[in-house]
N, C-alpha and C positions, 0 to 999 in steps of 0.2 A: 355334346350329347352323344355323338356317334362313338366317342372313345370310351364311354362308361356303360352304355347299354349293350346287351347281346344283340348281334345283328338281326336275328329273327324278330325280336321285340321292336327294334328300330323300324323294320319293315312294316310291322303291324301299325305302329304309330304313324308312319308316313301314309299308309293306305287310309287310315281313319281320318287323320287331320287334313289330308288333301281333299277329302270328300269322295274319294273314288269308291270306297266300300259303300257309303251311304247312297251314292248314285245307283249302284247295282241293286241295293236293297229296296230302293224306291221303284225301280224298273219292274214292270209287271209282265215283261215278255218272257217267252220260254227260254230265251238265251240267258237271262239274268241269273238264274239259279246255277247254271253251268259256269258262268263267269265268277260268281262268288266262290264256288267250289275250287276253281282254278287258283284264286287268290289264296285260299286256305292251303291248298296243295303247295303253292310256292313257298309260303312261310314254313310249312312242315319240312319241305325239302331243304330249306336253308338251315334247319336245326341239325341236319346231319353233317354239317361242315363246321370246322373249328373257327373259321373267320369268314367275313364277307369276301375277302380276296380269294380264299380257297373255293368258295361257292362260285364266284364269277369266273375263275379259271376253269372249273369243271364245265360250266355252261358254255364257255367259249370253245372248249375242246369238243363238246358234243355237237355244237352248232357247226363247227368246222367239218366234223366228220359227216354230219347229215348233208351239208352243202355239197360235199364231194362224193356222195354215195354212188353216183353213177359213173364217176371217173375211175379209170384203172389205178390201182394202188396196191401197196404191200402192207399187210397187217402182220405185226409180230406179236406172238402170244405163246403161252405155254400150251402143251397138248391138252391139259386139263381144262384150260379156259376155252379151248376150241370145241370141247365136247358138245355135240348137238348142233353145231353150226355147219353150214355147207359152203364149200369153196370149190371153184373149178380146178385149181391147182394148189397142192400143198408140198412144201419143201421141209424136210426134217433135217435141220443142221445138227451136226455132232452125233449122229446116229451111229453108234459103234456096238459091236458084239458085246453082250453082257451088261450093257449100261441100262437098257430098258427091258422090263419083263415082257415076254411074249408067250404065246401059246405053244405048247409042245407039238401040237399038230402042224404049226407053220414051219417047223424045223425038219419034218420028215420029207424025204424026197419022194416024189410020187408021180 
C-alpha cells in the first residue's frame, strides 16, 4: 500500500483508520479543534515534499536545529538568506573588492 499511494494520502488513511482523527472529532474540549487543525497541517506539509523520506529528513533537520537552539553553533548561509536575521557575529568569507556591490558612500574617505 505504501508503495502505490502518495505519502500524504497514506498519512490521511493511517490517521482515519487508526481512529485518531475520529477520536479528536468526538472530543468536545477546546483542545480538540486545534489538534484536528494540526493533523490537517501535517498532511498539507507532507504535500510539499517529493517523498516521505524527504519529509522525514526535513523534520529531522528542523528538530535537530531547534534542540540545539541555545547551543553555540556556526550557521552557513548566503547573505540574501540572512536578510532580516540577527547574529552577534558575522564573517563574510571571500569578500573581495569588486565582487559584491556596495554603496558609493562607503568608498569615500571621511
